[in-house]
N, C-alpha and C positions, 0 to 999 in steps of 0.2 A: 821585660814585657814579654807577655805570652798572649797569641791570639789563637784561639782553637774554632775552627769552623766544622760544623756537622751538616752535612747535606743528606736529605734523603733521597735516596734513589731506587728505581723500579727492582725488584727481585729478578725481574726477566732480563735485565741488563747483563749484556757478555762483561767478563772481566776486563777485555780491553777498553771497550766503551766506558765502565767506570772508572778505570784509572786516567783514561783521557779527559774525562769530565773533571776530576779531582786535581789534576795536573794544570787544567785551564783555569780552573777557581784560583788556584795558587799563583799563577803566573800574573792573571789579571788582579788580584789583590796586591802584588807585589808593584806589577805596573804603576798604579792607582795611589800607593802610598810609600812615598820614598823614605819617610822616617823609619817605616817597618823594615824596608829593604836594608836601610844603613844599620839598624840595630841588627838584624841577622849577619848581615856580613862582619860586624864586628864581635859577634858572639854575644850579644847582649839582648837577643831577642829569640822567641821561638814561634813558629808558625806551623801547626797542624792543622791539616785538611783530612776529614775522614768522611765515611759513607755509612750511612745506616738504611735500612728497609723500612722502617716504620717509627714514627715518633709514639712513644710511649707515655710521655707526660710532657707537659710544659715544662720550658726551662727558663733561666736567665737572659735575657739580651743586653748586653751592653750598650749604652748609648752614649754618644758624644754630647759633652756640655761646653759652654763658651769656654775659650782657652784651651781645651784639650788637645790633644794631637790629630783629632780628627776635625777639629773645629777650623773655620776660616778666620776666627776671630785672633 
């Protein structure tokens, strides 16, 4: 399982602020998704959180469907 999160952050943001935001996003994703946390711990998953200064074009957004790992079903 691989999860890639790309966040658009202001170009004026200091490096420390940028890394703090990305770490907070990563921590919150793992706090809210125990299955991903377990997969990372077991070496069966990858979580990448990175920053960009601008969105150049639209991209694909994965969406949960009934019965998926993000689903309550």
